mmCIF file of the N, C-alpha and C atoms, coordinates in Angstrom:
data_MODEL
# 
_entry.id   MODEL 
# 
loop_
_atom_site.group_PDB 
_atom_site.id 
_atom_site.type_symbol 
_atom_site.label_atom_id 
_atom_site.label_alt_id 
_atom_site.label_comp_id 
_atom_site.label_asym_id 
_atom_site.label_entity_id 
_atom_site.label_seq_id 
_atom_site.pdbx_PDB_ins_code 
_atom_site.Cartn_x 
_atom_site.Cartn_y 
_atom_site.Cartn_z 
_atom_site.occupancy 
_atom_site.B_iso_or_equiv 
_atom_site.pdbx_formal_charge 
_atom_site.auth_seq_id 
_atom_site.auth_comp_id 
_atom_site.auth_asym_id 
_atom_site.auth_atom_id 
_atom_site.pdbx_PDB_model_num 
ATOM 1   N N  . GLN A 1 1  ? 87.417  18.670 23.074 1.00 0.00 ? 1  GLN A N  1 
ATOM 2   C CA . GLN A 1 1  ? 86.875  18.599 24.432 1.00 0.00 ? 1  GLN A CA 1 
ATOM 3   C C  . GLN A 1 1  ? 87.649  19.547 25.357 1.00 0.00 ? 1  GLN A C  1 
ATOM 4   N N  . TRP A 1 2  ? 88.936  19.729 25.125 1.00 0.00 ? 2  TRP A N  1 
ATOM 5   C CA . TRP A 1 2  ? 89.724  20.639 25.985 1.00 0.00 ? 2  TRP A CA 1 
ATOM 6   C C  . TRP A 1 2  ? 89.141  22.042 25.946 1.00 0.00 ? 2  TRP A C  1 
ATOM 7   N N  . VAL A 1 3  ? 88.731  22.479 24.750 1.00 0.00 ? 3  VAL A N  1 
ATOM 8   C CA . VAL A 1 3  ? 88.209  23.835 24.595 1.00 0.00 ? 3  VAL A CA 1 
ATOM 9   C C  . VAL A 1 3  ? 86.986  24.043 25.474 1.00 0.00 ? 3  VAL A C  1 
ATOM 10  N N  . GLU A 1 4  ? 86.176  23.014 25.614 1.00 0.00 ? 4  GLU A N  1 
ATOM 11  C CA . GLU A 1 4  ? 84.977  23.138 26.434 1.00 0.00 ? 4  GLU A CA 1 
ATOM 12  C C  . GLU A 1 4  ? 85.333  23.332 27.905 1.00 0.00 ? 4  GLU A C  1 
ATOM 13  N N  . LEU A 1 5  ? 86.453  22.753 28.347 1.00 0.00 ? 5  LEU A N  1 
ATOM 14  C CA . LEU A 1 5  ? 86.834  22.826 29.746 1.00 0.00 ? 5  LEU A CA 1 
ATOM 15  C C  . LEU A 1 5  ? 87.751  24.013 30.037 1.00 0.00 ? 5  LEU A C  1 
ATOM 16  N N  . ALA A 1 6  ? 88.284  24.620 29.013 1.00 0.00 ? 6  ALA A N  1 
ATOM 17  C CA . ALA A 1 6  ? 89.249  25.713 29.191 1.00 0.00 ? 6  ALA A CA 1 
ATOM 18  C C  . ALA A 1 6  ? 88.578  26.961 29.729 1.00 0.00 ? 6  ALA A C  1 
ATOM 19  N N  . THR A 1 7  ? 89.329  27.698 30.535 1.00 0.00 ? 7  THR A N  1 
ATOM 20  C CA . THR A 1 7  ? 88.834  28.990 31.008 1.00 0.00 ? 7  THR A CA 1 
ATOM 21  C C  . THR A 1 7  ? 88.976  30.009 29.894 1.00 0.00 ? 7  THR A C  1 
ATOM 22  N N  . GLU A 1 8  ? 88.334  31.144 30.064 1.00 0.00 ? 8  GLU A N  1 
ATOM 23  C CA . GLU A 1 8  ? 88.439  32.206 29.054 1.00 0.00 ? 8  GLU A CA 1 
ATOM 24  C C  . GLU A 1 8  ? 89.890  32.653 28.903 1.00 0.00 ? 8  GLU A C  1 
ATOM 25  N N  . GLU A 1 9  ? 90.642  32.705 30.020 1.00 0.00 ? 9  GLU A N  1 
ATOM 26  C CA . GLU A 1 9  ? 92.041  33.099 29.963 1.00 0.00 ? 9  GLU A CA 1 
ATOM 27  C C  . GLU A 1 9  ? 92.859  32.111 29.157 1.00 0.00 ? 9  GLU A C  1 
ATOM 28  N N  . GLU A 1 10 ? 92.593  30.816 29.372 1.00 0.00 ? 10 GLU A N  1 
ATOM 29  C CA . GLU A 1 10 ? 93.321  29.800 28.635 1.00 0.00 ? 10 GLU A CA 1 
ATOM 30  C C  . GLU A 1 10 ? 92.986  29.863 27.143 1.00 0.00 ? 10 GLU A C  1 
ATOM 31  N N  . LYS A 1 11 ? 91.725  30.084 26.836 1.00 0.00 ? 11 LYS A N  1 
ATOM 32  C CA . LYS A 1 11 ? 91.328  30.160 25.429 1.00 0.00 ? 11 LYS A CA 1 
ATOM 33  C C  . LYS A 1 11 ? 91.998  31.325 24.733 1.00 0.00 ? 11 LYS A C  1 
ATOM 34  N N  . SER A 1 12 ? 92.157  32.434 25.433 1.00 0.00 ? 12 SER A N  1 
ATOM 35  C CA . SER A 1 12 ? 92.752  33.631 24.806 1.00 0.00 ? 12 SER A CA 1 
ATOM 36  C C  . SER A 1 12 ? 94.264  33.645 24.934 1.00 0.00 ? 12 SER A C  1 
ATOM 37  N N  . GLY A 1 13 ? 94.811  32.677 25.652 1.00 0.00 ? 13 GLY A N  1 
ATOM 38  C CA . GLY A 1 13 ? 96.260  32.587 25.788 1.00 0.00 ? 13 GLY A CA 1 
ATOM 39  C C  . GLY A 1 13 ? 96.840  33.524 26.826 1.00 0.00 ? 13 GLY A C  1 
ATOM 40  N N  . THR A 1 14 ? 96.000  34.055 27.713 1.00 0.00 ? 14 THR A N  1 
ATOM 41  C CA . THR A 1 14 ? 96.489  35.004 28.724 1.00 0.00 ? 14 THR A CA 1 
ATOM 42  C C  . THR A 1 14 ? 96.654  34.369 30.097 1.00 0.00 ? 14 THR A C  1 
ATOM 43  N N  . ALA A 1 15 ? 96.395  33.071 30.207 1.00 0.00 ? 15 ALA A N  1 
ATOM 44  C CA . ALA A 1 15 ? 96.562  32.403 31.506 1.00 0.00 ? 15 ALA A CA 1 
ATOM 45  C C  . ALA A 1 15 ? 98.044  32.290 31.861 1.00 0.00 ? 15 ALA A C  1 
ATOM 46  N N  . VAL A 1 16 ? 98.331  32.445 33.148 1.00 0.00 ? 16 VAL A N  1 
ATOM 47  C CA . VAL A 1 16 ? 99.717  32.270 33.631 1.00 0.00 ? 16 VAL A CA 1 
ATOM 48  C C  . VAL A 1 16 ? 99.813  30.883 34.223 1.00 0.00 ? 16 VAL A C  1 
ATOM 49  N N  . ASP A 1 17 ? 100.562 30.004 33.543 1.00 0.00 ? 17 ASP A N  1 
ATOM 50  C CA . ASP A 1 17 ? 100.622 28.624 33.958 1.00 0.00 ? 17 ASP A CA 1 
ATOM 51  C C  . ASP A 1 17 ? 101.784 28.349 34.906 1.00 0.00 ? 17 ASP A C  1 
ATOM 52  N N  . ASP A 1 18 ? 102.871 29.036 34.740 1.00 0.00 ? 18 ASP A N  1 
ATOM 53  C CA . ASP A 1 18 ? 104.097 28.723 35.459 1.00 0.00 ? 18 ASP A CA 1 
ATOM 54  C C  . ASP A 1 18 ? 104.185 29.567 36.731 1.00 0.00 ? 18 ASP A C  1 
ATOM 55  N N  . ILE A 1 19 ? 104.432 28.925 37.856 1.00 0.00 ? 19 ILE A N  1 
ATOM 56  C CA . ILE A 1 19 ? 104.525 29.632 39.130 1.00 0.00 ? 19 ILE A CA 1 
ATOM 57  C C  . ILE A 1 19 ? 105.689 30.632 39.099 1.00 0.00 ? 19 ILE A C  1 
ATOM 58  N N  . GLU A 1 20 ? 106.721 30.349 38.324 1.00 0.00 ? 20 GLU A N  1 
ATOM 59  C CA . GLU A 1 20 ? 107.822 31.302 38.198 1.00 0.00 ? 20 GLU A CA 1 
ATOM 60  C C  . GLU A 1 20 ? 107.349 32.582 37.513 1.00 0.00 ? 20 GLU A C  1 
ATOM 61  N N  . ASP A 1 21 ? 106.460 32.432 36.549 1.00 0.00 ? 21 ASP A N  1 
ATOM 62  C CA . ASP A 1 21 ? 105.892 33.616 35.892 1.00 0.00 ? 21 ASP A CA 1 
ATOM 63  C C  . ASP A 1 21 ? 105.134 34.467 36.896 1.00 0.00 ? 21 ASP A C  1 
ATOM 64  N N  . VAL A 1 22 ? 104.382 33.805 37.767 1.00 0.00 ? 22 VAL A N  1 
ATOM 65  C CA . VAL A 1 22 ? 103.624 34.525 38.799 1.00 0.00 ? 22 VAL A CA 1 
ATOM 66  C C  . VAL A 1 22 ? 104.573 35.277 39.721 1.00 0.00 ? 22 VAL A C  1 
ATOM 67  N N  . ASP A 1 23 ? 105.646 34.608 40.149 1.00 0.00 ? 23 ASP A N  1 
ATOM 68  C CA . ASP A 1 23 ? 106.630 35.251 41.024 1.00 0.00 ? 23 ASP A CA 1 
ATOM 69  C C  . ASP A 1 23 ? 107.287 36.451 40.337 1.00 0.00 ? 23 ASP A C  1 
ATOM 70  N N  . GLN A 1 24 ? 107.625 36.277 39.062 1.00 0.00 ? 24 GLN A N  1 
ATOM 71  C CA . GLN A 1 24 ? 108.248 37.393 38.324 1.00 0.00 ? 24 GLN A CA 1 
ATOM 72  C C  . GLN A 1 24 ? 107.282 38.569 38.201 1.00 0.00 ? 24 GLN A C  1 
ATOM 73  N N  . LEU A 1 25 ? 106.021 38.252 37.954 1.00 0.00 ? 25 LEU A N  1 
ATOM 74  C CA . LEU A 1 25 ? 105.015 39.311 37.841 1.00 0.00 ? 25 LEU A CA 1 
ATOM 75  C C  . LEU A 1 25 ? 104.826 40.030 39.176 1.00 0.00 ? 25 LEU A C  1 
ATOM 76  N N  . LYS A 1 26 ? 104.856 39.278 40.273 1.00 0.00 ? 26 LYS A N  1 
ATOM 77  C CA . LYS A 1 26 ? 104.749 39.887 41.591 1.00 0.00 ? 26 LYS A CA 1 
ATOM 78  C C  . LYS A 1 26 ? 105.925 40.803 41.876 1.00 0.00 ? 26 LYS A C  1 
ATOM 79  N N  . GLN A 1 27 ? 107.138 40.346 41.516 1.00 0.00 ? 27 GLN A N  1 
ATOM 80  C CA . GLN A 1 27 ? 108.335 41.158 41.723 1.00 0.00 ? 27 GLN A CA 1 
ATOM 81  C C  . GLN A 1 27 ? 108.280 42.423 40.876 1.00 0.00 ? 27 GLN A C  1 
ATOM 82  N N  . LEU A 1 28 ? 107.862 42.271 39.630 1.00 0.00 ? 28 LEU A N  1 
ATOM 83  C CA . LEU A 1 28 ? 107.757 43.427 38.736 1.00 0.00 ? 28 LEU A CA 1 
ATOM 84  C C  . LEU A 1 28 ? 106.724 44.405 39.263 1.00 0.00 ? 28 LEU A C  1 
ATOM 85  N N  . ASN A 1 29 ? 105.608 43.885 39.742 1.00 0.00 ? 29 ASN A N  1 
ATOM 86  C CA . ASN A 1 29 ? 104.568 44.740 40.298 1.00 0.00 ? 29 ASN A CA 1 
ATOM 87  C C  . ASN A 1 29 ? 105.080 45.518 41.508 1.00 0.00 ? 29 ASN A C  1 
ATOM 88  N N  . ALA A 1 30 ? 105.842 44.845 42.377 1.00 0.00 ? 30 ALA A N  1 
ATOM 89  C CA . ALA A 1 30 ? 106.408 45.515 43.546 1.00 0.00 ? 30 ALA A CA 1 
ATOM 90  C C  . ALA A 1 30 ? 107.379 46.601 43.142 1.00 0.00 ? 30 ALA A C  1 
ATOM 91  N N  . LEU A 1 31 ? 108.210 46.319 42.142 1.00 0.00 ? 31 LEU A N  1 
ATOM 92  C CA . LEU A 1 31 ? 109.185 47.300 41.665 1.00 0.00 ? 31 LEU A CA 1 
ATOM 93  C C  . LEU A 1 31 ? 108.466 48.522 41.066 1.00 0.00 ? 31 LEU A C  1 
ATOM 94  N N  . LEU A 1 32 ? 107.482 48.267 40.234 1.00 0.00 ? 32 LEU A N  1 
ATOM 95  C CA . LEU A 1 32 ? 106.742 49.367 39.612 1.00 0.00 ? 32 LEU A CA 1 
ATOM 96  C C  . LEU A 1 32 ? 105.986 50.190 40.655 1.00 0.00 ? 32 LEU A C  1 
ATOM 97  N N  . THR A 1 33 ? 105.448 49.528 41.671 1.00 0.00 ? 33 THR A N  1 
ATOM 98  C CA . THR A 1 33 ? 104.751 50.236 42.740 1.00 0.00 ? 33 THR A CA 1 
ATOM 99  C C  . THR A 1 33 ? 105.716 51.145 43.483 1.00 0.00 ? 33 THR A C  1 
ATOM 100 N N  . LYS A 1 34 ? 106.922 50.635 43.756 1.00 0.00 ? 34 LYS A N  1 
ATOM 101 C CA . LYS A 1 34 ? 107.954 51.432 44.440 1.00 0.00 ? 34 LYS A CA 1 
ATOM 102 C C  . LYS A 1 34 ? 108.371 52.622 43.581 1.00 0.00 ? 34 LYS A C  1 
ATOM 103 N N  . GLN A 1 35 ? 108.584 52.392 42.297 1.00 0.00 ? 35 GLN A N  1 
ATOM 104 C CA . GLN A 1 35 ? 108.981 53.476 41.395 1.00 0.00 ? 35 GLN A CA 1 
ATOM 105 C C  . GLN A 1 35 ? 107.899 54.538 41.291 1.00 0.00 ? 35 GLN A C  1 
ATOM 106 N N  . LEU A 1 36 ? 106.643 54.104 41.312 1.00 0.00 ? 36 LEU A N  1 
ATOM 107 C CA . LEU A 1 36 ? 105.536 55.057 41.245 1.00 0.00 ? 36 LEU A CA 1 
ATOM 108 C C  . LEU A 1 36 ? 105.506 55.918 42.505 1.00 0.00 ? 36 LEU A C  1 
ATOM 109 N N  . ALA A 1 37 ? 105.734 55.307 43.661 1.00 0.00 ? 37 ALA A N  1 
ATOM 110 C CA . ALA A 1 37 ? 105.754 56.062 44.919 1.00 0.00 ? 37 ALA A CA 1 
ATOM 111 C C  . ALA A 1 37 ? 106.862 57.098 44.903 1.00 0.00 ? 37 ALA A C  1 
ATOM 112 N N  . ILE A 1 38 ? 108.047 56.716 44.410 1.00 0.00 ? 38 ILE A N  1 
ATOM 113 C CA . ILE A 1 38 ? 109.174 57.646 44.311 1.00 0.00 ? 38 ILE A CA 1 
ATOM 114 C C  . ILE A 1 38 ? 108.808 58.786 43.365 1.00 0.00 ? 38 ILE A C  1 
ATOM 115 N N  . SER A 1 39 ? 108.197 58.452 42.242 1.00 0.00 ? 39 SER A N  1 
ATOM 116 C CA . SER A 1 39 ? 107.798 59.463 41.263 1.00 0.00 ? 39 SER A CA 1 
ATOM 117 C C  . SER A 1 39 ? 106.812 60.454 41.860 1.00 0.00 ? 39 SER A C  1 
ATOM 118 N N  . VAL A 1 40 ? 105.870 59.969 42.635 1.00 0.00 ? 40 VAL A N  1 
ATOM 119 C CA . VAL A 1 40 ? 104.881 60.843 43.279 1.00 0.00 ? 40 VAL A CA 1 
ATOM 120 C C  . VAL A 1 40 ? 105.584 61.751 44.277 1.00 0.00 ? 40 VAL A C  1 
ATOM 121 N N  . GLN A 1 41 ? 106.549 61.227 45.045 1.00 0.00 ? 41 GLN A N  1 
ATOM 122 C CA . GLN A 1 41 ? 107.286 62.051 46.000 1.00 0.00 ? 41 GLN A CA 1 
ATOM 123 C C  . GLN A 1 41 ? 108.059 63.136 45.273 1.00 0.00 ? 41 GLN A C  1 
ATOM 124 N N  . GLU A 1 42 ? 108.692 62.790 44.171 1.00 0.00 ? 42 GLU A N  1 
ATOM 125 C CA . GLU A 1 42 ? 109.447 63.785 43.398 1.00 0.00 ? 42 GLU A CA 1 
ATOM 126 C C  . GLU A 1 42 ? 108.507 64.859 42.847 1.00 0.00 ? 42 GLU A C  1 
ATOM 127 N N  . GLN A 1 43 ? 107.342 64.448 42.404 1.00 0.00 ? 43 GLN A N  1 
ATOM 128 C CA . GLN A 1 43 ? 106.376 65.431 41.882 1.00 0.00 ? 43 GLN A CA 1 
ATOM 129 C C  . GLN A 1 43 ? 105.935 66.387 42.990 1.00 0.00 ? 43 GLN A C  1 
ATOM 130 N N  . GLU A 1 44 ? 105.719 65.864 44.195 1.00 0.00 ? 44 GLU A N  1 
ATOM 131 C CA . GLU A 1 44 ? 105.322 66.708 45.316 1.00 0.00 ? 44 GLU A CA 1 
ATOM 132 C C  . GLU A 1 44 ? 106.442 67.691 45.671 1.00 0.00 ? 44 GLU A C  1 
ATOM 133 N N  . LYS A 1 45 ? 107.702 67.235 45.621 1.00 0.00 ? 45 LYS A N  1 
ATOM 134 C CA . LYS A 1 45 ? 108.826 68.135 45.887 1.00 0.00 ? 45 LYS A CA 1 
ATOM 135 C C  . LYS A 1 45 ? 108.866 69.260 44.866 1.00 0.00 ? 45 LYS A C  1 
ATOM 136 N N  . MET A 1 46 ? 108.682 68.917 43.595 1.00 0.00 ? 46 MET A N  1 
ATOM 137 C CA . MET A 1 46 ? 108.695 69.923 42.543 1.00 0.00 ? 46 MET A CA 1 
ATOM 138 C C  . MET A 1 46 ? 107.561 70.929 42.722 1.00 0.00 ? 46 MET A C  1 
ATOM 139 N N  . GLN A 1 47 ? 106.400 70.456 43.131 1.00 0.00 ? 47 GLN A N  1 
ATOM 140 C CA . GLN A 1 47 ? 105.269 71.359 43.354 1.00 0.00 ? 47 GLN A CA 1 
ATOM 141 C C  . GLN A 1 47 ? 105.584 72.323 44.503 1.00 0.00 ? 47 GLN A C  1 
ATOM 142 N N  . GLN A 1 48 ? 106.226 71.809 45.566 1.00 0.00 ? 48 GLN A N  1 
ATOM 143 C CA . GLN A 1 48 ? 106.599 72.678 46.688 1.00 0.00 ? 48 GLN A CA 1 
ATOM 144 C C  . GLN A 1 48 ? 107.636 73.719 46.243 1.00 0.00 ? 48 GLN A C  1 
ATOM 145 N N  . MET A 1 49 ? 108.612 73.288 45.448 1.00 0.00 ? 49 MET A N  1 
ATOM 146 C CA . MET A 1 49 ? 109.628 74.226 44.949 1.00 0.00 ? 49 MET A CA 1 
ATOM 147 C C  . MET A 1 49 ? 108.986 75.301 44.085 1.00 0.00 ? 49 MET A C  1 
ATOM 148 N N  . LEU A 1 50 ? 108.061 74.891 43.224 1.00 0.00 ? 50 LEU A N  1 
ATOM 149 C CA . LEU A 1 50 ? 107.377 75.839 42.348 1.00 0.00 ? 50 LEU A CA 1 
ATOM 150 C C  . LEU A 1 50 ? 106.583 76.841 43.173 1.00 0.00 ? 50 LEU A C  1 
ATOM 151 N N  . ALA A 1 51 ? 105.902 76.371 44.197 1.00 0.00 ? 51 ALA A N  1 
ATOM 152 C CA . ALA A 1 51 ? 105.118 77.271 45.054 1.00 0.00 ? 51 ALA A CA 1 
ATOM 153 C C  . ALA A 1 51 ? 106.038 78.264 45.758 1.00 0.00 ? 51 ALA A C  1 
ATOM 154 N N  . GLN A 1 52 ? 107.178 77.786 46.259 1.00 0.00 ? 52 GLN A N  1 
ATOM 155 C CA . GLN A 1 52 ? 108.140 78.658 46.935 1.00 0.00 ? 52 GLN A CA 1 
ATOM 156 C C  . GLN A 1 52 ? 108.679 79.726 45.975 1.00 0.00 ? 52 GLN A C  1 
ATOM 157 N N  . LEU A 1 53 ? 109.066 79.289 44.788 1.00 0.00 ? 53 LEU A N  1 
ATOM 158 C CA . LEU A 1 53 ? 109.602 80.231 43.793 1.00 0.00 ? 53 LEU A CA 1 
ATOM 159 C C  . LEU A 1 53 ? 108.539 81.245 43.370 1.00 0.00 ? 53 LEU A C  1 
ATOM 160 N N  . THR A 1 54 ? 107.325 80.796 43.238 1.00 0.00 ? 54 THR A N  1 
ATOM 161 C CA . THR A 1 54 ? 106.225 81.696 42.863 1.00 0.00 ? 54 THR A CA 1 
ATOM 162 C C  . THR A 1 54 ? 106.046 82.780 43.930 1.00 0.00 ? 54 THR A C  1 
ATOM 163 N N  . MET A 1 55 ? 106.105 82.363 45.198 1.00 0.00 ? 55 MET A N  1 
ATOM 164 C CA . MET A 1 55 ? 105.962 83.328 46.283 1.00 0.00 ? 55 MET A CA 1 
ATOM 165 C C  . MET A 1 55 ? 107.124 84.317 46.292 1.00 0.00 ? 55 MET A C  1 
ATOM 166 N N  . GLU A 1 56 ? 108.342 83.818 46.042 1.00 0.00 ? 56 GLU A N  1 
ATOM 167 C CA . GLU A 1 56 ? 109.514 84.683 46.014 1.00 0.00 ? 56 GLU A CA 1 
ATOM 168 C C  . GLU A 1 56 ? 109.426 85.678 44.875 1.00 0.00 ? 56 GLU A C  1 
ATOM 169 N N  . VAL A 1 57 ? 109.001 85.235 43.705 1.00 0.00 ? 57 VAL A N  1 
ATOM 170 C CA . VAL A 1 57 ? 108.847 86.147 42.561 1.00 0.00 ? 57 VAL A CA 1 
ATOM 171 C C  . VAL A 1 57 ? 107.791 87.202 42.875 1.00 0.00 ? 57 VAL A C  1 
ATOM 172 N N  . ALA A 1 58 ? 106.698 86.799 43.470 1.00 0.00 ? 58 ALA A N  1 
ATOM 173 C CA . ALA A 1 58 ? 105.643 87.749 43.828 1.00 0.00 ? 58 ALA A CA 1 
ATOM 174 C C  . ALA A 1 58 ? 106.175 88.773 44.831 1.00 0.00 ? 58 ALA A C  1 
ATOM 175 N N  . SER A 1 59 ? 106.971 88.311 45.784 1.00 0.00 ? 59 SER A N  1 
ATOM 176 C CA . SER A 1 59 ? 107.534 89.199 46.786 1.00 0.00 ? 59 SER A CA 1 
ATOM 177 C C  . SER A 1 59 ? 108.473 90.209 46.150 1.00 0.00 ? 59 SER A C  1 
ATOM 178 N N  . ILE A 1 60 ? 109.294 89.741 45.206 1.00 0.00 ? 60 ILE A N  1 
ATOM 179 C CA . ILE A 1 60 ? 110.224 90.634 44.497 1.00 0.00 ? 60 ILE A CA 1 
ATOM 180 C C  . ILE A 1 60 ? 109.458 91.678 43.689 1.00 0.00 ? 60 ILE A C  1 
ATOM 181 N N  . LYS A 1 61 ? 108.403 91.240 43.032 1.00 0.00 ? 61 LYS A N  1 
ATOM 182 C CA . LYS A 1 61 ? 107.598 92.162 42.206 1.00 0.00 ? 61 LYS A CA 1 
ATOM 183 C C  . LYS A 1 61 ? 106.953 93.227 43.079 1.00 0.00 ? 61 LYS A C  1 
ATOM 184 N N  . ASN A 1 62 ? 106.626 92.859 44.319 1.00 0.00 ? 62 ASN A N  1 
ATOM 185 C CA . ASN A 1 62 ? 105.982 93.800 45.246 1.00 0.00 ? 62 ASN A CA 1 
ATOM 186 C C  . ASN A 1 62 ? 107.001 94.656 45.984 1.00 0.00 ? 62 ASN A C  1 
ATOM 187 N N  . GLY A 1 63 ? 108.265 94.489 45.669 1.00 0.00 ? 63 GLY A N  1 
ATOM 188 C CA . GLY A 1 63 ? 109.312 95.296 46.291 1.00 0.00 ? 63 GLY A CA 1 
ATOM 189 C C  . GLY A 1 63 ? 109.717 94.812 47.672 1.00 0.00 ? 63 GLY A C  1 
ATOM 190 N N  . GLY A 1 64 ? 109.179 93.673 48.075 1.00 0.00 ? 64 GLY A N  1 
ATOM 191 C CA . GLY A 1 64 ? 109.538 93.126 49.392 1.00 0.00 ? 64 GLY A CA 1 
ATOM 192 C C  . GLY A 1 64 ? 110.764 92.273 49.319 1.00 0.00 ? 64 GLY A C  1 
ATOM 193 N N  . LYS A 1 65 ? 111.133 91.722 50.460 1.00 0.00 ? 65 LYS A N  1 
ATOM 194 C CA . LYS A 1 65 ? 112.300 90.851 50.494 1.00 0.00 ? 65 LYS A CA 1 
ATOM 195 C C  . LYS A 1 65 ? 111.843 89.414 50.687 1.00 0.00 ? 65 LYS A C  1 
ATOM 196 N N  . SER A 1 66 ? 112.684 88.489 50.243 1.00 0.00 ? 66 SER A N  1 
ATOM 197 C CA . SER A 1 66 ? 112.407 87.065 50.420 1.00 0.00 ? 66 SER A CA 1 
ATOM 198 C C  . SER A 1 66 ? 112.444 86.748 51.897 1.00 0.00 ? 66 SER A C  1 
ATOM 199 N N  . ASN A 1 67 ? 111.583 85.855 52.345 1.00 0.00 ? 67 ASN A N  1 
ATOM 200 C CA . ASN A 1 67 ? 111.511 85.524 53.765 1.00 0.00 ? 67 ASN A CA 1 
ATOM 201 C C  . ASN A 1 67 ? 112.383 84.310 54.089 1.00 0.00 ? 67 ASN A C  1 
ATOM 202 N N  . GLU A 1 68 ? 113.676 84.440 53.887 1.00 0.00 ? 68 GLU A N  1 
ATOM 203 C CA . GLU A 1 68 ? 114.594 83.348 54.178 1.00 0.00 ? 68 GLU A CA 1 
ATOM 204 C C  . GLU A 1 68 ? 115.129 83.488 55.574 1.00 0.00 ? 68 GLU A C  1 
# 
């Protein structure tokens, strides 16, 4: 009879029963979200550096000077 009343999550064993598990998952989600934001910022910095270096190389190839 329990199986008839169980949710799909409970039947598959993916239900989160313990409130501590929920809190841990929320904390982990917050941490991963923060790390992702930092990663995106670092990627943007690298793209800016690459663009700057590309312009400097092009300037050198054209015989010009870097615009520092």
